C-alpha positions in Angstrom: 27.8 -16.0 129.7 30.2 -13.4 130.6 32.1 -10.7 127.5 35.0 -8.7 128.0 34.8 -5.2 127.1 38.2 -5.5 124.9 36.3 -7.8 122.7 33.0 -5.7 122.5 35.1 -2.7 121.4 35.6 -4.9 118.2 32.3 -4.2 117.1 31.2 -1.2 119.1 33.3 1.9 120.2 32.9 2.4 123.5 33.4 5.6 125.7 31.9 4.7 128.8 33.0 2.6 132.0 32.1 -0.4 132.6 30.3 0.0 135.3 27.9 2.6 133.2 27.8 0.0 130.8 26.3 -2.6 132.9 24.0 -0.4 134.1 22.5 0.2 130.9 22.7 -3.5 129.8 20.8 -4.3 133.1 18.0 -1.6 133.3 17.5 -2.5 129.6 16.6 -6.2 130.1 20.3 -7.6 129.5 21.1 -8.1 133.2 24.7 -8.2 134.1 25.7 -10.2 137.2 29.2 -9.2 137.8 31.7 -7.2 136.7 35.3 -8.8 136.7 38.5 -7.1 136.1 41.4 -9.5 135.0 44.0 -7.1 136.0 42.9 -7.5 139.8 45.8 -7.9 141.9 48.2 -7.2 139.3 47.8 -2.9 140.0 51.5 -2.6 141.0 53.1 -5.4 138.9 55.3 -4.2 135.8 57.4 -5.4 133.3 61.2 -5.3 134.4 64.7 -6.0 132.3 67.3 -7.6 134.6 70.4 -5.7 134.3 72.4 -8.0 136.1 72.6 -11.4 138.3 75.2 -11.8 141.2 75.6 -14.3 143.5 74.7 -14.1 146.8 77.3 -13.3 149.1 76.1 -15.6 152.1 73.8 -17.8 150.1 74.4 -21.5 147.6 71.1 -20.6 146.4 70.3 -17.3 146.6 70.7 -14.6 143.7 70.7 -10.7 143.6 69.5 -9.5 140.6 69.3 -6.0 139.3 66.6 -4.7 137.3 65.6 -2.2 135.1 61.6 -0.9 135.6 62.0 1.8 133.2 63.2 4.7 135.8 66.6 6.0 136.3 67.7 3.7 139.4 67.6 -0.1 139.1 65.7 -2.1 141.7 67.5 -4.9 143.6 65.4 -8.0 144.2 66.5 -11.1 145.9 65.7 -14.7 144.7 65.7 -17.9 144.8 64.6 -18.6 141.6 67.5 -20.5 139.1 66.0 -19.8 135.7 66.2 -15.9 135.5 69.4 -14.6 134.0 70.5 -11.0 132.8 68.4 -10.3 129.7 65.5 -11.5 130.5 62.0 -9.3 130.8 60.7 -10.6 133.9 56.9 -9.3 135.8 58.4 -7.8 138.8 55.8 -7.2 142.0 56.6 -4.0 143.8 56.7 -3.4 147.4 53.0 -2.8 148.3 51.6 -5.2 145.6 49.1 -7.4 147.4 48.9 -10.7 144.1 45.7 -12.3 143.6 46.6 -14.9 145.7 46.8 -12.6 148.3 50.5 -12.5 149.1 51.2 -8.6 150.5 55.1 -7.7 149.1 57.0 -5.6 151.5 60.3 -4.3 152.0 62.7 -7.1 153.1 66.8 -8.2 154.2 67.4 -12.0 152.6 70.6 -13.3 154.6 71.7 -9.2 155.2 70.6 -7.9 151.7 68.0 -5.6 151.1 65.4 -7.0 148.6 62.2 -4.3 147.2 60.2 -6.9 145.8 59.5 -10.0 144.2 59.9 -11.3 141.0 56.8 -13.6 139.9 55.8 -17.2 138.6 52.9 -17.9 136.6 51.3 -19.6 139.5 51.4 -16.1 141.5 50.4 -14.3 139.1 47.2 -16.2 138.3 47.4 -17.0 134.9 47.0 -20.0 132.6 50.0 -22.2 133.3 48.9 -24.6 130.3 51.8 -25.3 127.3 54.1 -23.1 129.4 57.6 -25.1 130.1 58.6 -26.5 133.5 61.2 -24.1 134.9 58.4 -20.9 134.0 55.3 -22.8 136.0 57.8 -23.9 139.0 60.1 -20.8 138.4 60.0 -17.1 137.4 57.8 -16.6 134.3 59.7 -15.2 131.2 58.5 -12.5 128.8 58.9 -12.7 125.6 62.0 -10.6 124.3 60.1 -7.8 122.6 57.9 -7.1 125.7 58.6 -3.2 126.7 60.2 -2.2 130.4 58.2 -0.7 133.2 54.8 -1.1 131.5 51.8 -2.8 133.5 52.3 -6.7 133.5 48.5 -6.7 133.2 48.9 -5.1 129.4 51.6 -7.3 128.6 49.8 -10.2 130.0 47.0 -9.4 127.8 44.7 -8.9 131.2 44.0 -5.1 130.9 40.5 -6.3 130.6 37.1 -6.2 132.2 34.7 -8.9 131.5 31.0 -8.8 132.6 29.3 -11.6 133.6 25.5 -12.2 132.8 22.6 -13.8 133.6 20.5 -13.8 130.9 17.2 -15.1 130.6 16.0 -17.9 128.1 13.4 -15.8 125.9 17.0 -13.9 124.8 19.1 -16.4 123.2 20.0 -13.2 120.5 22.4 -12.3 123.4 24.0 -15.7 124.2 26.6 -14.0 121.5 29.5 -11.1 121.5 27.8 -9.9 118.1 24.5 -9.6 120.4 25.5 -8.3 123.1 27.5 -5.2 121.0 24.3 -4.8 119.1 22.8 -4.0 122.5 25.5 -1.6 123.2 25.0 -0.2 120.3 21.3 0.7 120.1 21.7 2.3 124.0 24.7 4.4 123.2 23.4 5.5 119.7 26.6 4.4 118.6 27.3 2.3 114.9 27.5 -1.2 115.2 30.6 -2.8 112.8 29.2 -6.2 111.8 32.5 -8.8 111.2 33.3 -8.6 107.4 32.7 -12.1 106.4 34.6 -13.8 102.9 36.6 -16.3 102.1 39.2 -17.0 99.9 38.7 -20.3 98.3 40.9 -22.9 96.8 39.2 -23.8 92.8 41.1 -26.9 93.2 38.2 -28.8 95.2 34.5 -28.5 95.5 33.4 -29.2 99.2 30.5 -30.8 97.5 32.8 -33.3 96.5 34.1 -34.0 99.2 31.8 -34.3 101.7 27.9 -35.7 102.1 25.8 -33.5 104.3 22.0 -35.1 105.2 19.2 -35.0 107.5 17.2 -37.5 108.2 14.8 -35.6 110.7 13.7 -32.9 109.3 11.6 -32.3 112.5 14.9 -32.1 114.4 17.4 -30.8 112.2 15.9 -27.9 110.5 19.0 -27.0 108.5 22.6 -28.5 108.1 25.9 -26.4 106.7 29.9 -27.7 106.2 32.6 -26.7 104.8 35.7 -28.2 103.8 39.3 -27.3 104.8 42.5 -29.1 103.6 46.3 -28.5 104.3 45.2 -27.8 107.8 48.1 -27.3 110.5 46.8 -27.7 113.7 48.8 -25.4 116.1 48.4 -23.2 118.9 46.3 -20.0 118.3 47.7 -16.3 117.9 47.5 -14.7 120.9 44.5 -12.2 120.2 42.3 -15.4 119.9 43.7 -16.4 123.1 43.1 -13.1 125.2 39.6 -12.9 123.4 38.6 -16.7 124.7 40.3 -16.1 127.8 38.2 -13.2 128.7 35.3 -15.4 127.8 36.4 -18.1 130.5 37.5 -20.8 127.7 41.0 -22.1 127.5 42.6 -22.4 124.4 43.2 -25.6 122.9 45.0 -25.8 119.4 43.7 -23.2 116.7 40.5 -25.7 114.7 39.2 -25.7 118.1 39.4 -22.3 119.5 38.3 -20.9 115.9 35.2 -23.0 116.7 34.9 -21.8 119.9 35.7 -18.6 118.9 32.9 -18.6 116.3 29.9 -19.6 118.5 31.3 -16.9 121.0 31.0 -14.5 118.6 28.0 -15.1 116.3 26.1 -17.3 119.0 25.9 -20.4 116.4 28.0 -23.4 117.7 29.9 -25.4 115.5 31.9 -28.3 114.9 35.4 -30.1 113.5 35.5 -33.0 112.4 38.9 -34.7 111.1 37.6 -35.3 107.5 40.0 -38.9 107.5 37.7 -40.5 110.8 34.8 -39.8 109.3 33.6 -43.1 107.5 32.5 -42.2 104.0 33.0 -38.4 104.6 29.4 -38.4 105.3 27.7 -37.0 108.2 23.9 -37.4 108.4 21.6 -36.1 111.0 19.5 -38.6 112.3 18.6 -40.3 115.9 20.3 -42.7 117.5 19.3 -46.3 117.7 18.5 -48.0 120.8 21.5 -49.4 122.1 23.9 -47.7 119.6 27.2 -46.6 122.1 28.0 -43.0 121.9 31.4 -42.2 122.8 32.0 -38.2 122.9 35.1 -36.7 123.5 34.9 -36.6 127.0 36.3 -40.4 126.7 32.4 -41.8 128.1 30.6 -43.8 126.0 27.0 -43.5 126.4 23.8 -46.3 125.5 21.6 -44.6 123.3 17.8 -45.2 124.2 16.6 -44.5 120.7 15.3 -40.8 120.9 18.9 -39.4 121.0 19.7 -37.1 117.9 23.0 -37.9 116.4 25.1 -36.8 113.5 26.4 -40.0 112.3 28.7 -41.0 110.1 28.2 -44.2 107.4 28.8 -46.8 110.0 28.6 -45.2 113.8 27.5 -41.6 115.7 30.1 -39.4 114.9 28.8 -37.1 117.7 25.6 -36.4 120.5 24.1 -33.1 117.9 24.3 -30.1 119.8 25.7 -31.3 123.2 29.1 -33.0 122.3 31.4 -34.6 119.5 32.6 -38.1 119.3 36.0 -38.9 120.3 37.2 -40.9 116.8 36.5 -37.8 114.5 38.3 -35.3 117.5 40.8 -33.1 115.8 44.5 -33.8 117.2 48.1 -32.5 115.8 47.7 -35.4 112.6 44.5 -34.0 111.3 45.2 -32.7 107.8 41.6 -32.1 106.5 38.6 -31.1 108.2 34.7 -31.1 108.3 33.4 -27.7 109.6 29.6 -28.1 110.4 26.8 -26.1 111.8 22.9 -26.8 111.9 20.0 -25.9 113.5 18.8 -28.6 115.8 15.5 -28.5 117.8 15.4 -27.0 121.6 13.4 -29.4 123.2 15.5 -32.3 121.8 18.6 -31.0 122.5 17.4 -30.3 126.3 16.1 -33.5 127.2 18.8 -35.3 126.3 21.2 -33.1 127.4 19.1 -33.3 130.9 18.8 -37.6 130.9 22.6 -37.7 130.3 23.5 -34.9 132.5 26.1 -33.6 129.7 25.6 -30.0 129.2 27.9 -27.8 127.1 28.5 -24.2 125.7 27.0 -25.3 122.6 23.9 -27.3 124.0 23.1 -24.3 126.2 22.9 -22.0 123.1 20.7 -24.6 121.5 18.5 -25.3 124.4 17.4 -21.1 123.8 17.0 -21.8 120.3 19.7 -20.6 117.4 18.9 -18.5 114.7 19.2 -21.1 111.7 19.7 -18.6 108.8 23.3 -18.4 110.4 24.7 -21.5 109.9 26.3 -20.9 106.2 27.2 -17.6 108.0 29.4 -19.1 110.7 31.0 -22.2 108.8 32.4 -19.0 106.6 33.2 -17.3 109.1 35.2 -19.9 110.9 37.2 -20.9 107.7 38.0 -17.6 107.0 39.6 -17.3 110.3 41.7 -20.3 109.8 42.8 -19.1 106.5 43.9 -16.0 107.6 46.1 -17.8 110.1 47.7 -19.6 107.2 46.1 -22.6 108.7 44.6 -24.3 105.8 43.3 -24.1 102.4 39.4 -24.0 101.9 37.8 -26.0 99.4 35.4 -24.4 97.3 31.5 -24.0 97.9 29.7 -24.4 100.9 27.4 -27.9 101.3 24.1 -26.6 102.5 20.8 -28.9 103.4 17.9 -26.7 104.2 14.4 -28.2 103.5 12.2 -25.5 104.5 13.4 -22.1 104.5 12.1 -19.9 107.4 10.2 -17.3 106.6 10.5 -13.9 108.5 8.1 -12.8 110.7 6.0 -9.6 110.0 3.1 -7.4 111.2 1.9 -4.2 111.7 1.8 -1.7 115.2 0.5 1.7 115.6 2.9 4.2 117.6 -0.1 5.2 119.6 -0.9 1.8 120.8 2.5 1.1 121.8 2.9 4.5 123.6 -0.3 3.8 125.7 0.8 0.5 126.5 3.9 1.9 128.0 2.0 4.5 129.5 4.3 7.6 127.9 4.1 9.8 125.0 6.8 8.2 122.6 6.8 9.7 118.9 6.2 6.8 116.6 9.8 8.0 114.8 11.8 7.7 117.8 10.2 3.7 118.0 11.1 2.9 114.6 14.6 4.9 115.0 15.3 2.5 117.9 14.1 -0.8 116.1 15.9 0.1 113.5 19.3 0.5 115.3 17.8 -3.4 117.3 18.1 -4.8 113.3 14.6 -4.7 112.9 13.3 -4.0 109.2 10.5 -0.6 109.8 8.4 0.5 107.1 5.8 3.5 108.5 2.9 2.7 106.0 0.5 5.5 107.3 0.7 7.9 109.6 2.7 6.2 112.7 1.7 2.9 111.5 4.6 0.9 110.9 5.4 -2.4 109.2 8.2 -4.3 111.0 10.1 -7.1 109.7 11.2 -9.2 112.6 15.6 -10.2 112.0 16.2 -14.1 112.3 17.9 -13.9 115.7 14.8 -12.5 117.2 12.3 -15.1 117.7 11.1 -13.9 121.0 9.4 -11.3 119.3 5.7 -12.1 117.7 3.7 -9.7 118.5 2.8 -5.7 119.2 3.6 -6.8 122.9 7.2 -7.4 122.1 7.5 -4.7 120.0 6.2 -2.3 123.2 8.7 -3.8 125.8 11.5 -3.0 123.0 10.7 0.4 122.7 10.3 0.6 126.4 13.8 -1.0 127.7 15.3 1.6 124.6 13.5 4.2 125.7 14.6 3.5 129.4 12.5 2.3 132.2 13.7 4.9 134.5 12.3 7.7 132.1 8.7 6.3 132.4 6.6 7.8 134.8 5.0 6.1 137.8 1.3 6.2 137.7 -1.3 4.6 140.2 -3.4 1.9 138.4 -6.9 3.3 138.1 -10.0 0.9 139.3 -11.9 0.1 142.2 -10.1 -1.9 144.6 -11.9 -5.0 146.1 -11.5 -7.4 149.3 -10.2 -10.5 147.9 -12.0 -13.2 149.5 -11.8 -17.4 148.7 -14.4 -19.3 146.9 -17.0 -21.8 148.1 -14.9 -24.6 146.9 -11.6 -23.1 148.6 -12.9 -22.6 151.8 -14.9 -26.3 151.9 -11.8 -27.6 151.1 -9.6 -26.0 154.4 -12.5 -28.0 155.9 -11.9 -31.1 154.3 -8.2 -30.6 154.9 -8.7 -29.6 158.4 -10.8 -32.8 159.2 -8.8 -35.4 157.6 -5.8 -33.6 160.6 -8.4 -33.9 163.2 -8.7 -38.0 162.1 -4.7 -38.1 162.0 -4.1 -38.2 158.6 -1.0 -36.4 157.3 -1.2 -34.3 154.0 1.2 -35.2 151.0 1.7 -32.6 148.4 2.6 -34.2 144.9 3.5 -33.0 141.3 0.4 -32.9 139.0 2.2 -35.4 136.3 2.0 -38.7 135.9 3.1 -41.3 133.4 1.3 -44.4 131.1 3.9 -46.8 133.1 2.2 -45.4 136.3 -1.3 -45.6 135.2 -0.3 -49.1 134.0 0.8 -49.8 137.8 -2.6 -49.1 138.5 -4.0 -51.5 136.2 -6.2 -48.5 134.3 -8.2 -50.4 132.0 -7.4 -49.5 128.1 -10.3 -47.2 127.5 -10.5 -45.8 131.2 -11.1 -41.7 130.8 -8.1 -42.1 133.3 -5.6 -43.1 130.2 -7.0 -39.7 128.3 -4.3 -37.9 129.6 -3.1 -34.2 128.5 0.5 -34.6 126.9 3.5 -32.2 128.5 5.3 -30.0 125.9 8.0 -29.5 127.8 8.2 -32.2 131.2 10.6 -31.4 133.4 11.8 -35.0 133.3 11.0 -37.3 130.7 9.2 -40.0 133.7 6.7 -37.5 134.2 5.1 -36.7 130.4 1.4 -36.8 131.4 -1.0 -34.5 133.8 -2.4 -36.9 136.0 -6.0 -37.6 135.9 -5.9 -39.3 139.0 -4.5 -38.7 142.7 -4.1 -42.6 143.2 -1.1 -42.9 141.7 0.8 -40.3 143.5 0.0 -40.9 146.9 0.5 -45.2 146.4 4.1 -43.6 145.3 4.7 -42.0 148.1 3.8 -44.4 150.7 6.2 -46.4 147.8 8.4 -44.4 148.9 8.2 -44.2 152.7 8.0 -47.7 152.7 11.0 -48.1 151.4 12.7 -46.1 153.7 11.0 -48.2 156.4 8.4 -45.7 157.0 5.5 -48.3 157.7 2.7 -46.9 159.3 1.3 -44.4 157.2 -1.6 -42.3 157.2 -1.9 -40.2 154.5 -3.9 -38.1 152.5 -4.3 -35.4 149.6 -6.6 -32.8 148.0 -5.7 -31.7 145.1 -6.8 -31.2 141.3 -6.5 -33.4 138.4 -7.6 -32.6 134.5 -9.7 -34.0 131.9 -9.3 -33.1 128.3 -12.1 -32.1 126.1 -10.9 -32.8 123.6 -7.1 -34.6 122.0 -5.1 -32.9 121.3 -6.0 -30.0 123.6 -7.7 -26.6 121.9 -9.1 -25.4 124.8 -8.5 -25.6 128.9 -9.0 -28.9 130.2 -11.8 -29.6 132.7 -10.1 -29.4 136.6 -12.1 -31.4 139.3 -11.0 -31.1 143.2 -10.3 -35.1 144.1 -9.8 -36.6 147.8 -7.6 -39.1 148.5 -6.4 -41.0 151.2 -4.5 -44.0 152.4 -4.0 -46.3 156.2 -1.2 -48.8 156.0 0.6 -50.4 158.6 -0.6 -51.0 162.2 -3.4 -50.0 163.3 -1.9 -48.5 166.6 1.6 -47.2 167.2 3.9 -50.1 168.5 4.0 -50.1 172.4 3.6 -52.8 175.0 0.4 -52.6 175.5 -0.4 -52.9 171.8 -1.2 -56.6 170.1 0.2 -55.0 166.5 -2.6 -55.2 164.9 -2.8 -54.3 160.7 -5.2 -52.1 159.5 -7.8 -53.5 157.4 -11.0 -52.5 154.9 -12.6 -51.4 158.0 -10.4 -49.2 159.6 -10.6 -47.1 156.2 -14.7 -47.1 155.8 -14.9 -46.2 159.3 -12.0 -43.0 158.7 -14.3 -42.0 155.5 -17.2 -42.3 157.6 -16.0 -39.8 160.4 -14.6 -37.3 157.5 -18.1 -37.7 155.5 -19.9 -36.7 159.2 -17.0 -33.8 159.7 -18.1 -32.3 156.3 -21.8 -32.3 156.3 -22.5 -35.7 154.4 -24.9 -37.7 156.1 -27.8 -40.3 155.1 -26.0 -42.5 152.3 -25.8 -46.0 150.9 -22.5 -48.7 151.4 -22.9 -50.8 148.5 -20.3 -53.6 147.9 -18.8 -52.9 144.4 -15.8 -53.5 141.8 -12.7 -50.8 141.4 -10.0 -51.8 138.9 -7.5 -50.7 141.5 -9.0 -52.3 144.5 -9.1 -56.0 145.9 -12.7 -57.8 144.6 -15.1 -58.4 148.3 -12.8 -55.3 150.1 -14.2 -52.7 147.8 -17.2 -50.7 148.8 -19.3 -47.5 147.3 -20.6 -45.3 149.5 -23.6 -43.3 147.6 -26.4 -40.5 147.7 -29.5 -42.3 144.9 -27.3 -43.5 142.1 -24.4 -41.2 142.3 -21.0 -43.0 144.2 -20.3 -40.0 147.3 -16.9 -42.3 147.7 -15.0 -45.5 146.7 -12.8 -46.8 149.2 -11.4 -50.7 149.2 -8.2 -52.4 150.1 -5.6 -52.1 147.0 -5.3 -54.9 144.9 -2.5 -57.7 145.2 -1.0 -56.9 141.5 -1.0 -53.5 141.8 0.7 -53.4 144.9 3.3 -55.3 144.0 3.5 -53.3 140.8 4.2 -50.1 143.2 7.1 -52.5 145.4 4.2 -52.7 148.5 4.8 -55.8 150.4 2.0 -55.3 153.1 -1.9 -54.3 152.6 -2.7 -50.7 151.6 -6.1 -49.4 151.7 -7.4 -46.4 150.1 -10.3 -43.6 149.4 -11.1 -41.6 146.7 -14.0 -38.8 146.7 -14.6 -35.5 144.3 -14.7 -32.4 145.9 -17.7 -31.1 143.5 -19.8 -34.2 144.7 -19.1 -34.1 148.6 -20.1 -29.5 147.7 -23.0 -30.7 146.4 -24.9 -33.0 149.0 -23.3 -31.6 152.3 -25.6 -30.2 155.0 -24.4 -26.1 154.6 -26.1 -25.4 158.0 -25.9 -26.5 161.1 -28.5 -27.1 163.9 -27.7 -27.8 167.1 -30.2 -30.0 169.5 -30.1 -30.4 173.0 -29.5 -34.0 174.5 -32.5 -35.8 174.7 -34.1 -35.5 178.0 -36.1 -39.2 177.6 -34.4 -42.5 177.5 -34.2 -44.7 174.4 -35.7 -48.0 174.1 -33.9 -51.6 172.3 -34.8 -54.1 170.6 -32.4 -57.3 169.6 -33.7 -57.9 165.8 -31.5 -61.4 164.7 -32.6 -63.0 161.1 -31.8 -65.5 158.6 -31.2 -64.0 155.4 -29.5 -65.1 151.9 -26.3 -65.2 152.0 -25.5 -62.3 149.4 -27.7 -60.1 150.8 -26.0 -56.9 152.0 -26.6 -55.2 155.5 -27.2 -52.0 153.5 -30.0 -53.8 152.3 -31.6 -54.7 155.8 -30.1 -51.0 157.5 -33.1 -49.8 154.3 -35.9 -51.8 155.3 -35.5 -51.3 158.9 -35.3 -47.4 158.3 -38.2 -47.3 156.2 -40.3 -49.3 158.6 -38.9 -48.1 161.6 -41.7 -45.2 162.2 -41.1 -41.9 164.5 -39.3 -43.1 166.9 -36.8 -44.8 165.2 -33.1 -43.7 165.5 -30.6 -45.7 164.3 -29.6 -49.3 163.8 -26.2 -51.3 164.6 -25.4 -54.8 163.0 -23.6 -56.7 166.1 -23.4 -60.1 164.8 -22.9 -62.1 161.5 -23.0 -65.9 161.8 -22.5 -68.2 158.9 -22.0 -72.2 160.4 -23.2 -75.6 160.7 -26.6 -74.1 163.0 -27.6 -72.0 159.9 -28.7 -73.8 156.3 -26.1 -73.5 153.4 -26.6 -70.1 151.5 -27.8 -68.7 154.8 -26.8 -66.3 157.6 -28.0 -65.2 160.5 -27.4 -60.9 160.9 -28.6 -59.3 164.4 -29.0 -55.4 164.8 -29.7 -53.9 167.9 -32.4 -51.4 167.5 -33.4 -47.8 169.1 -36.2 -45.9 169.2 -36.3 -42.3 171.2 -38.8 -39.4 171.6 -37.8 -35.8 172.7 -41.4 -35.4 173.7 -42.2 -38.8 176.0 -40.8 -41.5 177.4 -41.9 -44.1 175.3 -44.4 -47.4 175.9 -43.8 -51.0 175.3 -46.5 -50.9 173.7 -45.1 -48.5 171.4 -41.9 -49.7 170.8 -43.3 -53.3 169.9 -45.3 -51.9 167.2 -42.6 -50.3 165.3 -40.4 -53.5 165.8 -43.6 -55.6 164.4 -43.8 -53.8 162.0 -39.9 -54.0 160.8 -40.0 -57.1 161.3 -43.0 -57.5 159.0 -41.6 -55.9 156.3 -38.4 -57.9 156.8 -40.1 -61.4 156.1 -42.1 -59.9 153.3 -39.2 -57.7 151.2 -36.1 -60.0 152.0 -37.6 -63.4 153.0 -36.2 -63.1 156.1 -36.8 -65.5 159.0 -36.8 -64.2 162.5 -34.4 -66.4 165.0 -35.6 -67.2 168.5 
């Protein structure tokens, strides 16, 4: 957003310098990013009258010009330009001038004739050459014949101005207009704000309501829709004063109709659009959603295919423009336009923002609608535009305004006390000063009791909704530099991490020590991603919280599982030929207590890991084997050991995203500590992964509950261990965990561990049976065990296995 000081002076008297105004605005929360002087490089360029032109005595193409620059002595300049003649008024750069392009003017001689300056072209002055004849683009710029002689060329060109460039925050939508900035300047300087007097002389020959029909089909997306009709329109260049104002705002003049719409948008902050009346089918405009597949042909001569959620302004046959973003090409204003529909509307900010971002199409209009536009100003805007064109003699204005406003906005109002505001600011500011300051910004203020005020918020200040906002307005007008600094009172407490944060650090270090690489991912997901994961329709993971203002339309939900993000990350890496991955993520997922959300969601810290690719790096001494279920199981077991989770059972299980038969649950009692396995082929295909992927997922709160908080150091055993091998025939569906449970239960006090080292199913084993061989370890911390003690424990284990598991000892 940029505004010229000249334009501001149309609405408020400014005695201060541009630097002083910029400083005041910045300190009041309206930051000025840069001050640009339009006449930079033109300080020593003045208007000059060519008194005579004579040929150069020693050149066929050079000419000697003698110029009147408002002094007694004429200035001599030698030029090669052929488009100047005696009587022309031209910009002349004096010796010592440094032009905008960096060219320095000095005394010189051309073929022996002294030249004391240079006559300038439009390009050398860095002015817009649009509409200039070719001889003035490539030759000397000829000023109008009535231009005074000897004045600064910047003044003659309308460049004697200073432009303020603002970097406004999104909440100050009211300042995206010249009137809005002028209101701030008036309040800060104590001057009177002069608003433009808006009134238009209408023609009673025709009524706008008889000429055009205005409709709103989507009241949720369009709150108000207003229009005027102009007849006998004469499309022509805009007057110099308007061209100058637009140039100061960084907008190029096109023609009077288009320029007036831009001028009013910049002046009042309300975007509006002009349609060629005869190109609007049915003379009807409707704010509706685009139909999926509908073509949107915009002013930039691009055709875009609608997805169905865009808001468009449509005539009776087709879209005539993208609402709030860009008009349609078929109804643009041309030299042949004779009737015009002026339209202004109020659109929902989020809808315009989503459409502009998806299409990559941003405009001055969309920028304002995205921040919020005062819906009460649509009629004022179309009337102001009609007024300006009528005053130029460019049209006749049909009687009346067509205005559709289904649910008029109620003005916001609330009560505040001067004492509460002063305490919040930390300064002793009188209540009457507060009231006066707020009135200068357009607030309605009425004192109800002693220093208790009822404030009516103006329609253009949608950012003010409560007492704290009033305190901010008072503080910035009072001046933050006038508020004395105070040290905050209160005890200083030492910060520390929570127990969960410490545990997260422990887990992160443990996984990194296992050769895993941490990924960082966004906390967002989508229904499509959950579909890829094959999440059942009735799963709690489907109850994801929708985001009111998503960063992208691809991820409109808050995630409920980390599996989606780590699989997307793996797919992205594999697509870029990074095939061998060891990834982990420790991050929150969110579950709402109810939908729609009325209170804070439940936040769970989850741990997820992923292995895919080769088991060992590619080398001459490796066989290129790929990771499988047992690799992820080993990582999970070592991780749990590192964080202190022990004595869990491992059971087969089923998981919607994992391969049946290659999925395991680690349990403490009935509670699941970890789920791990190989990703189901369908899920892998959905994510575009063509190789085996193994994952685990754990809940950090469950791990922390079962971890062993205090570690003890045990000395190395002094006495040797005794071993026995137990080979038994059992039912094929019996798991190793069930057998290990019986072994541990009956192993006695000297039993230490059991390791499964062989599983066999084949010809020498009956159908439905399998052979499983375990190595049992026995050890005492106090003595060397005798064979009798070990044999007794072994016999107890075998007896329990035969009785409880119907196992048979193999010979």
